[in-house]
C-alpha positions in Angstrom: 178.5 79.2 -47.0 180.6 76.1 -46.7 179.4 73.9 -43.8 180.8 70.7 -42.2 178.9 68.3 -40.0 180.6 66.1 -37.4 179.2 62.8 -36.3 180.8 60.0 -34.2 180.4 57.1 -36.6 178.0 56.2 -39.4 178.3 52.4 -39.7 174.9 51.9 -38.1 172.2 54.1 -39.5 169.5 55.1 -37.1 167.4 58.3 -36.5 170.4 60.6 -35.6 172.4 59.5 -38.7 169.4 60.0 -41.0 169.0 63.6 -39.6 172.7 64.2 -40.4 172.2 63.0 -43.9 169.2 65.1 -44.5 171.0 68.2 -43.1 174.0 67.5 -45.3 171.8 67.2 -48.3 169.7 70.3 -47.7 172.7 72.5 -46.6 175.0 71.1 -49.2 177.4 70.2 -46.4 180.1 67.6 -45.9 180.0 65.1 -43.1 183.1 64.1 -41.2 183.0 60.9 -39.2 185.1 57.8 -38.3 183.7 54.4 -39.5 180.9 54.5 -42.1 179.1 52.0 -44.2 178.4 53.1 -47.7 175.9 50.3 -48.4 173.7 51.1 -45.4 173.8 54.8 -46.3 172.7 54.1 -49.9 170.0 51.7 -48.6 168.4 54.7 -46.8 168.4 56.7 -50.1 171.4 59.0 -49.5 174.7 59.6 -51.3 178.0 58.9 -49.5 180.1 61.2 -51.8 180.1 64.0 -49.3 181.2 61.8 -46.3 184.8 61.7 -45.2 186.4 59.5 -42.6 188.9 61.1 -40.2 190.2 57.6 -39.4 189.0 54.1 -38.4 188.3 53.3 -34.8 187.7 50.0 -33.0 184.3 48.2 -33.0 183.9 47.5 -29.3 183.2 49.9 -26.3 184.8 51.7 -24.7 187.6 51.8 -27.3 185.1 52.8 -30.0 184.0 55.9 -28.0 187.6 56.7 -27.0 188.7 56.5 -30.6 186.0 58.8 -31.8 186.5 61.3 -28.9 190.3 61.7 -29.4 190.1 61.7 -33.3 187.6 64.6 -33.2 189.5 66.4 -30.4 192.6 66.4 -32.7 190.6 67.4 -35.8 191.5 70.9 -37.1 190.0 71.9 -40.5 191.1 75.4 -40.1 189.5 77.8 -42.5 188.3 75.1 -44.9 184.7 75.7 -43.8 182.7 78.8 -42.7 180.7 76.9 -40.1 180.7 73.7 -38.2 177.7 71.6 -36.9 178.6 69.1 -34.3 175.9 66.5 -34.4 177.3 63.6 -32.4 177.8 63.3 -28.6 181.3 61.8 -28.9 182.2 64.4 -31.6 181.7 67.4 -29.3 185.4 67.5 -28.7 185.8 68.8 -32.2 184.7 72.2 -30.9 188.3 72.7 -29.6 189.7 73.6 -33.0 186.7 74.1 -35.3 184.9 77.4 -34.9 182.4 79.0 -35.3 180.2 76.1 -34.4 176.9 74.9 -32.9 176.1 71.6 -31.1 172.9 70.1 -32.4 172.2 67.8 -29.5 170.5 64.5 -29.9 171.5 63.9 -26.3 174.5 64.3 -24.0 176.4 61.0 -23.8 173.7 58.8 -22.2 176.0 56.1 -20.9 177.8 58.6 -18.6 174.9 60.8 -17.7 171.2 59.9 -17.5 171.7 56.2 -18.3 174.8 55.7 -16.2 173.1 53.5 -13.6 171.1 51.6 -16.3 174.3 51.0 -18.4 176.3 49.9 -15.4 173.7 47.4 -14.3 172.8 46.0 -17.8 176.1 46.2 -19.7 179.1 46.3 -17.3 180.4 43.1 -15.7 180.6 43.4 -11.9 184.4 43.1 -11.8 184.7 46.1 -14.2 182.5 48.4 -12.1 185.3 50.5 -10.7 187.0 50.9 -14.1 183.7 52.0 -15.6 183.2 54.5 -12.8 186.6 56.0 -13.3 186.0 56.2 -17.1 182.6 57.9 -16.5 184.3 60.4 -14.1 187.0 61.3 -16.6 184.5 61.9 -19.5 182.1 63.9 -17.3 185.0 66.2 -16.6 185.9 66.4 -20.3 182.3 67.0 -21.3 182.1 70.0 -18.9 185.4 71.3 -20.3 184.6 70.7 -23.9 181.2 72.4 -23.9 182.9 75.7 -23.2 184.1 75.6 -26.8 180.6 75.3 -28.1 179.3 78.6 -29.5 175.6 77.7 -29.6 173.6 74.8 -28.2 170.5 73.6 -30.0 168.5 70.6 -28.8 166.0 68.4 -30.5 163.4 68.2 -27.8 162.3 69.5 -24.4 163.6 66.2 -22.9 167.1 66.8 -24.3 167.1 70.5 -23.4 166.5 69.5 -19.7 169.4 67.0 -19.8 171.8 69.6 -21.2 170.8 72.1 -18.5 170.9 69.5 -15.7 174.2 67.8 -16.6 176.2 70.5 -18.5 174.6 73.7 -17.2 174.0 75.2 -20.6 170.9 76.8 -21.9 169.7 75.9 -25.3 166.9 76.5 -27.8 164.8 73.7 -29.4 164.7 73.0 -33.1 163.0 69.8 -33.9 164.8 67.5 -36.3 163.7 67.4 -40.0 161.3 64.6 -40.8 160.4 63.9 -44.4 156.7 63.4 -43.6 155.7 63.5 -47.3 157.3 60.1 -47.8 155.0 58.4 -45.4 151.4 57.4 -46.0 148.8 55.0 -44.7 147.5 52.3 -47.1 145.7 49.9 -44.9 145.5 48.4 -41.4 147.5 45.2 -42.0 147.9 42.1 -40.0 151.0 43.1 -38.1 152.3 45.6 -35.5 155.5 47.4 -36.2 158.5 48.3 -34.1 161.5 50.3 -35.5 164.6 50.8 -33.2 168.2 50.0 -32.7 168.7 46.6 -31.0 170.2 47.9 -27.8 169.1 47.3 -24.2 167.7 50.8 -23.4 165.3 50.4 -26.3 163.8 47.5 -24.3 162.7 45.5 -27.3 162.6 42.4 -25.1 159.5 44.0 -23.4 157.8 44.0 -26.8 158.7 40.4 -27.4 157.5 39.2 -23.9 154.2 41.1 -24.5 153.6 39.3 -27.8 154.4 36.0 -26.2 151.1 36.6 -24.4 149.4 37.5 -27.7 149.9 34.5 -29.9 147.3 35.6 -32.4 149.0 39.0 -33.0 152.0 39.4 -35.2 154.9 41.8 -34.5 157.5 42.9 -37.0 160.7 44.4 -35.5 163.0 46.4 -37.7 166.2 46.5 -35.7 169.7 47.7 -36.7 172.7 47.2 -34.5 176.4 47.8 -34.4 178.9 44.9 -34.6 180.2 45.6 -31.1 180.0 42.9 -28.4 177.2 44.6 -26.3 175.1 45.3 -29.4 175.5 41.7 -30.7 174.8 40.3 -27.3 171.5 42.0 -27.0 170.6 41.3 -30.6 171.3 37.6 -30.1 169.3 37.6 -26.9 166.1 39.1 -28.4 166.4 36.7 -31.4 166.7 33.8 -29.0 163.7 34.6 -26.9 161.3 35.7 -29.7 158.2 33.5 -30.2 156.9 32.4 -33.7 154.6 35.4 -34.0 157.5 37.9 -33.8 159.8 38.6 -36.8 163.0 40.5 -36.6 164.5 42.1 -39.7 167.8 43.9 -39.9 168.9 46.8 -42.1 165.9 47.1 -44.4 166.1 49.7 -47.1 164.1 53.0 -47.2 161.5 51.8 -49.7 160.7 48.6 -47.7 160.5 50.5 -44.4 158.0 53.1 -45.9 155.8 50.2 -47.0 156.0 48.5 -43.6 154.8 51.8 -42.0 152.1 52.2 -44.6 150.6 48.8 -44.0 151.0 48.1 -40.3 148.2 47.7 -37.8 149.9 50.0 -35.3 153.3 51.2 -34.1 155.0 50.1 -30.8 157.9 51.8 -29.0 159.3 51.0 -25.5 162.5 53.1 -25.4 163.7 54.3 -22.0 163.2 58.1 -21.7 163.4 58.6 -25.5 165.3 61.7 -26.7 162.8 62.5 -29.5 161.8 59.4 -31.3 162.4 59.5 -35.0 160.0 56.6 -35.8 
């Protein structure tokens, strides 16, 4: 069976993107996306030979999301594949022309659904509030329309299952994402605490930094990737600016280094707001 996987963009590799790469490898599937970064994909131990771009899109929101949405909505691979897995929130519009399919849901679009108020408060300038509200209204309508083209909905957790039911009124079954647990091991309790997350405001990395300001004898290592868009860079620059000497921030480490950091840390810290699953 020939399978294609759709994902919004793969130029910043986090948990969702790693799941896509594992699925593609194990199912011998191709990945269709927009922007992707070959070097970052290779750093995580995956090949990029089965990844295809359907076109470049802008870096900054909301043009980035709009670009992904409309490119996937126009995508029509016809009978080239036997089955389609939609694995990105902004790629769900690909269901219009690509069937049979399933949506493997990491989450419905958080900035227009469960994190709407948080995003508006933290990332949207006050004078853009009405424009943001209109944009959210349009994409909520499109989401409810587009999901009618989804043959089957599978979610990664109970939390995400509840969101899909609440916002899009679709039932789903849960299949937890693949995790390569055999790669990870414990070597020793080292002298540092570890945090691994995207540097974006709803991950609340600033809370970790402020906590370790009060713990000058403890060390925190933050592994944080981020997109090059303005709101990602703004938050990344903020957390780097406020960090004390006992906090170290590293970006885009490779898979081998990350495994060693897990193996030797004293403990793991996460502060994400209402996490989908937590692939860390």
